[in-house]
C-alpha atoms as one frame of an Amber mdcrd trajectory, in Angstrom:
protein
  -5.951  -7.669   2.082  -4.079  -4.041   1.242  -0.758  -3.155   2.012  -0.116
   0.554   1.680   3.264   2.286   1.090   2.784   4.309   4.226  -0.230   5.708
   6.175  -0.451   8.877   4.262   0.107   7.696   0.777  -2.602   6.511  -1.613
  -0.177   4.118  -3.102  -1.759   0.552  -2.442  -0.600  -2.834  -3.188  -3.824
  -4.954  -4.034  -3.315  -8.797  -3.062  -6.539 -10.111  -4.071  -5.316 -12.235
  -7.009  -1.604 -12.717  -6.206  -2.358 -16.331  -4.809   0.582 -17.783  -3.060
   2.286 -14.818  -1.953  -1.084 -13.506  -0.365  -1.500 -16.925   1.111   2.154
 -16.614   2.647   1.859 -13.082   3.832  -1.741 -13.863   5.646  -0.036 -16.958
   7.153   2.657 -14.937   8.571   0.050 -12.195   9.747  -1.808 -14.997  11.429
   1.293 -16.225  13.312   2.232 -12.820  14.249  -1.186 -12.183  15.774  -1.445
 -15.743  17.689  -1.718 -15.033  21.339   1.088 -17.422  21.912   3.439 -15.775
  19.707   6.163 -13.902  21.955   7.424 -10.357  21.803  10.703 -11.766  20.125
   9.124 -13.550  17.460   6.936 -10.511  16.549   9.859  -8.129  16.481  12.035
 -10.736  14.052   8.696 -11.211  11.693   8.309  -7.168  11.419  12.144  -6.933
  11.007  12.340  -9.697   8.204   9.199  -8.488   6.080  10.660  -5.005   6.479
  14.100  -6.461   4.777  12.074  -8.290   2.382   9.654  -5.354   1.267  11.595
  -2.075   2.035  11.319   0.473   4.248   8.640   2.268   2.082   6.008  -0.123
   3.434   3.686   0.104   6.533   4.753  -3.494   7.681   3.432  -2.982  11.486
   0.195  -1.289  10.222  -0.394  -4.418   8.009   0.486  -6.919  10.725  -1.837
  -5.164  13.282  -4.774  -4.535  10.489  -7.351  -6.963  11.382  -8.736  -6.926
   7.726
């Protein structure tokens, strides 16, 4: 799994050896992509991750990526 700083930037955070934080991000991504997750919850997840990680990260791209 990779989180890029933005779509055109070569800067990438590789989360393959990070352990618990990686598992938490994957859990959040799974909840976000669950068919039963409503639009309000998806917006809240995106907003909170953006607040936590900062505007320079493509949170929506990460959540929508099927990797």
